C-alpha positions in Angstrom: 90.7 94.5 126.6 90.3 96.7 123.1 86.3 97.6 122.5 86.9 96.6 119.0 87.6 92.9 120.3 84.3 90.6 119.1 82.9 88.7 121.6 83.2 84.9 120.2 80.5 83.5 122.4 77.9 85.8 120.8 78.9 85.5 117.4 79.6 82.6 115.5 83.2 83.2 113.5 83.3 86.9 115.1 86.9 87.1 114.1 85.9 86.3 110.6 84.0 89.6 110.4 85.4 92.3 107.9 84.5 95.0 110.4 86.4 93.1 113.0 89.7 92.9 110.8 89.5 96.3 109.5 89.4 97.7 113.0 92.3 95.4 114.1 94.2 96.4 110.9 93.6 100.1 111.9 94.6 99.6 115.3 98.0 98.5 114.4 98.7 101.4 112.3 97.4 103.8 114.7 99.8 102.4 117.3 102.7 103.4 114.9 101.4 106.7 113.3 102.1 109.5 113.6 105.0 108.4 116.2 106.9 106.7 113.6 107.2 109.7 111.4 110.9 111.0 111.5 110.9 114.8 110.6 114.6 114.8 112.1 116.6 112.6 109.9 113.8 111.6 107.5 112.1 107.7 107.1 110.7 106.2 110.2 111.3 105.4 113.9 110.5 101.8 114.6 111.5 101.4 117.9 108.7 102.2 119.8 108.1 100.3 123.0 105.2 97.8 122.3 103.7 98.5 125.7 103.7 101.9 126.6 104.1 103.5 122.8 107.1 105.7 123.6 110.1 106.0 121.4 113.5 104.3 123.0 115.9 104.6 119.9 115.2 107.6 117.2 118.2 107.1 115.2 118.7 103.4 114.1 117.3 102.8 110.6 117.0 99.2 109.4 116.3 98.4 106.0 113.5 95.9 107.1 111.7 98.4 109.3 111.9 101.4 106.3 110.6 98.7 103.8 108.0 97.1 106.2 106.5 100.5 107.1 106.5 101.3 103.2 104.6 98.3 102.6 102.0 98.5 105.7 101.2 102.2 104.7 100.9 101.3 100.8 98.9 98.5 101.9 96.4 100.5 103.9 95.6 102.8 100.8 94.4 99.9 98.9 92.2 99.1 101.9 90.5 102.6 102.5 92.7 103.1 105.5 93.2 106.6 106.8 94.3 109.7 104.9 97.3 109.7 106.3 98.6 106.6 104.7 99.5 107.8 101.5 101.5 110.7 102.7 103.1 108.1 105.4 104.0 105.9 102.5 105.4 108.5 100.1 107.7 109.6 103.3 109.2 106.4 103.6 109.9 105.5 100.0 111.7 108.9 99.8 114.0 108.0 102.4 114.6 104.6 100.9 115.6 106.0 97.7 118.1 108.4 99.0 119.2 107.5 102.7 119.3 103.7 102.3 120.3 103.6 98.7 123.8 103.4 97.4 124.1 104.7 94.0 127.9 103.9 93.5 127.5 100.0 94.0 123.6 100.2 93.1 122.2 98.5 96.4 120.4 99.1 99.8 122.4 99.7 102.9 121.3 97.4 105.8 121.3 100.0 108.7 121.8 103.3 109.2 122.2 105.7 112.3 120.3 108.7 111.2 121.5 109.0 107.5 124.8 107.8 108.2 125.7 104.0 106.9 126.2 101.8 110.1 126.3 98.4 108.1 126.5 98.2 104.2 126.2 94.6 103.9 124.1 93.8 101.2 121.0 91.3 102.5 118.9 89.6 100.1 116.0 89.5 102.8 116.5 93.4 102.8 116.2 93.8 99.0 113.5 91.3 99.0 111.8 93.5 101.3 112.6 96.6 98.9 110.8 94.4 96.0 107.9 93.9 98.1 107.5 97.4 99.3 107.8 98.8 95.9 104.9 96.4 94.7 102.7 97.1 97.3 103.4 101.0 96.6 103.0 100.4 92.7 99.5 98.8 93.5 98.7 102.1 95.7 99.7 104.2 92.5 103.0 105.4 94.2 105.6 104.3 92.0 105.2 102.5 88.6 105.7 99.2 87.3 109.6 100.0 86.2 110.3 100.3 89.7 109.3 96.7 90.3 111.3 95.4 87.5 114.4 97.2 88.4 114.3 95.8 92.0 113.5 92.4 90.8 116.4 92.0 88.4 118.9 93.6 90.9 117.9 90.5 93.1 118.2 88.2 90.8 121.5 89.6 89.2 123.3 89.6 92.4 121.6 87.0 95.0 120.7 84.3 92.6 122.0 80.9 92.4 121.1 79.6 89.0 122.5 76.1 89.3 120.1 75.7 92.2 117.3 78.3 91.4 117.6 79.6 95.0 119.4 82.8 96.6 122.4 83.5 98.5 121.6 85.2 101.8 124.4 88.1 101.9 127.0 90.0 99.6 130.1 92.6 100.8 129.0 96.3 100.0 131.0 96.2 96.5 129.1 93.0 95.8 132.6 91.6 95.2 132.0 88.3 97.2 129.0 86.6 98.4 128.8 84.6 101.8 129.1 81.0 101.7 126.4 80.6 104.2 123.1 79.5 103.0 119.6 79.6 104.3 115.9 79.4 103.9 114.9 82.7 105.3 116.0 85.0 102.5 114.5 82.7 100.0 111.1 83.0 101.9 110.8 86.6 101.6 111.9 86.6 97.8 109.3 84.7 97.1 106.8 86.2 99.0 108.3 89.6 97.0 107.8 87.9 93.7 104.4 87.0 94.4 103.2 90.8 95.4 105.1 91.6 92.0 103.2 89.3 90.3 99.8 90.9 91.9 100.9 94.4 91.2 101.7 93.7 87.3 100.6 90.4 86.5 104.0 89.6 84.8 104.1 86.0 84.6 107.8 85.7 85.1 107.4 87.1 88.9 104.7 84.3 89.6 106.9 81.7 87.9 109.8 82.8 89.9 107.7 82.5 92.9 106.3 78.9 92.2 110.0 77.8 91.6 111.3 79.2 95.0 108.5 77.4 96.6 109.1 74.4 95.1 112.8 74.2 95.6 112.4 74.8 99.5 109.3 73.5 100.2 109.6 70.1 98.4 113.0 69.2 97.0 115.1 70.9 100.3 112.3 69.5 102.6 112.8 65.9 101.4 116.3 65.8 103.3 114.7 66.9 106.6 111.2 64.5 106.8 109.0 67.1 105.2 110.1 69.9 107.4 111.9 73.1 106.5 115.2 73.5 107.7 116.5 76.9 108.1 120.4 76.5 107.3 122.4 74.9 104.4 125.9 74.6 102.9 127.2 76.6 99.8 125.7 73.3 98.1 122.5 73.6 99.5 123.1 70.3 101.8 121.2 70.6 105.3 124.0 72.5 107.7 123.0 70.5 111.0 125.5 72.5 112.9 125.2 76.0 111.8 124.7 78.0 115.2 124.1 74.8 117.1 125.7 76.6 120.3 123.6 79.9 119.8 119.9 78.7 120.1 119.0 82.5 120.8 120.5 84.1 117.5 118.1 87.0 116.6 118.0 85.8 113.0 119.3 82.2 112.4 118.5 80.3 115.3 119.2 76.4 115.3 116.4 74.1 114.8 113.1 74.2 112.9 111.0 77.4 113.5 107.3 76.4 113.4 106.7 79.8 112.4 108.4 79.2 109.3 106.5 76.2 108.3 103.3 78.4 108.8 104.7 81.2 106.7 105.5 79.0 103.8 102.2 77.4 104.2 100.7 81.1 103.6 102.8 81.8 100.8 101.7 78.2 99.1 98.3 79.4 99.7 98.7 82.7 97.8 100.6 81.3 95.0 97.5 78.9 94.5 95.4 81.7 93.9 97.2 82.1 90.8 99.2 79.2 89.6 97.8 76.4 87.4 99.6 73.5 89.3 97.6 71.5 91.7 100.2 70.7 94.6 100.2 74.1 96.5 97.4 73.7 98.8 98.0 70.0 99.6 101.5 71.3 100.8 100.2 74.3 102.5 98.3 71.9 104.7 101.2 69.5 105.4 103.3 72.6 106.5 100.4 73.8 108.6 100.0 70.6 110.4 103.6 69.9 111.0 103.9 73.6 112.2 101.2 72.6 115.0 102.5 68.9 115.5 106.1 70.1 116.6 105.1 73.5 118.0 102.0 73.8 119.5 102.6 74.1 123.4 99.7 72.2 124.9 100.3 73.3 128.4 100.3 76.9 127.8 99.1 77.5 124.2 100.9 79.2 121.5 103.8 78.1 119.1 107.4 77.5 120.3 110.1 79.7 118.8 112.7 77.0 117.8 112.2 72.6 118.0 115.0 70.2 117.9 115.0 67.6 115.0 113.6 65.1 117.8 110.7 67.2 118.5 112.1 68.5 121.6 111.3 72.5 122.0 114.5 74.5 122.2 113.6 78.2 122.7 110.4 77.9 124.5 109.8 81.7 124.1 106.3 82.7 122.0 106.8 85.2 119.5 103.9 87.2 118.0 104.6 86.8 114.4 104.3 83.1 114.0 100.7 83.5 115.3 99.9 86.0 112.6 101.3 83.8 110.1 99.4 81.0 111.3 96.5 83.3 111.0 96.9 84.1 107.4 97.7 80.4 106.7 94.5 79.3 108.3 92.4 81.9 106.7 93.8 81.0 103.0 93.3 76.9 104.0 89.9 77.5 105.4 88.8 78.2 101.5 89.6 74.7 100.6 89.0 73.0 103.9 86.6 74.6 106.5 88.3 72.7 109.5 91.2 75.4 109.4 88.8 77.9 110.1 88.6 76.5 113.5 92.2 77.0 114.0 92.0 80.3 112.5 89.3 81.3 115.3 91.5 79.5 117.9 94.6 81.5 116.9 93.2 85.1 117.3 91.7 84.0 120.9 94.6 83.1 121.5 96.4 86.5 120.2 93.9 88.5 122.1 94.6 86.3 125.6 98.3 87.2 125.2 99.4 89.0 122.2 97.6 91.9 121.7 98.3 95.0 123.6 94.9 95.8 124.9 95.9 99.7 125.5 96.5 100.0 121.5 95.6 97.1 119.8 99.3 96.4 118.5 101.0 93.1 119.1 103.6 92.5 121.3 106.7 90.8 119.7 108.4 88.2 122.5 107.0 86.4 125.6 108.0 83.7 127.8 106.6 80.2 127.6 103.8 80.7 130.3 103.4 84.6 128.1 105.2 86.5 130.5 107.1 89.8 129.6 111.0 88.6 130.2 112.4 92.3 131.3 112.1 95.6 129.6 111.8 93.9 126.1 111.0 96.7 123.6 110.2 94.8 120.9 112.6 94.1 117.6 113.3 97.4 115.9 112.3 95.9 112.1 109.0 94.9 113.1 106.8 98.1 112.4 103.8 95.8 112.6 104.4 94.2 109.3 103.4 90.6 110.2 99.8 91.6 111.7 99.3 93.9 109.1 100.2 91.6 106.2 98.1 88.7 107.7 95.0 90.7 108.6 94.8 91.7 105.0 95.1 88.4 103.8 91.9 87.2 106.1 90.3 90.2 104.9 90.7 89.1 101.2 89.5 85.5 102.4 86.3 86.9 104.4 85.4 90.4 102.7 85.2 88.9 99.2 
């Protein structure tokens, strides 16, 4: 095991210690840097084998990967990370604003090969991460608040459905058409981005947007699904119970409930509660966390199932690292109100070290089988340069190092 891991048997709350959290944060960053810095095309290389650390694809540049890496390095600048974090963040910002950005249509291309566009789809999910990365970069002093305003306006102008107060997931490259599909995931990350925009600027409009989104998804929409958050909706925001029903392993839009998204929304509600005067956020966050455990926790092998059917049966039994990190962030925040959640926080960290954290480097594995085995060469997802663990470790630090 990594030498940075504490021994819970000898130290109560060892996973809550700021020294441990800072080491875990640094380990993830150090796994990607400097290998992730692409001096050929610019930007980052996200496709790094999660077990051995070698590059398996040096050309593919996904908007989500670029922005998540900018987010990580910018956040590290605020947490007294290594000195190389600032130039690493600046490196990604330059690529984002040149290679990814389509000046003719004022939008960001979803995927590149080198510096050539492969997929120019306008993704709300991707643009939300542009806003998130920009907000973190502004907090680190790398861009100004005007950049945040510009990206927030772009999302609102192009994706927002004012009738429902929610956001459409995709548009064509020239913005001439918006896809009929509706989904909660783009709205989750738009909410996250607006929280970050508020934290960077203290602009009330951004906090209002985040709170409105949270209310719409976690309360209004969830009333149609017994309080849980369904993934897929029709154009009129009715639950679409057939979308991808025959594609359970779809990489971005699988059918079924995702326990990890119950946890992620619980985390966002906990963050909004820090800033907002309304008093419902923590109660709803607890309901979602508890529901995520109830439907998702595997009592035999531990961990959270990836997807669960409406009748409660697990669908995709594989275990992913990101739901565990989101549950860690949510439980840290909820523990500020009810200490029982810190018991889950410790249990989740112990589970992560047993199964998901690479003992050689300290990075997190993306996907394992139900019994936490590797199911093949599985390099890890190329849009995940450590964003989920870095983000949630930072949230835990804000709780335990305050």
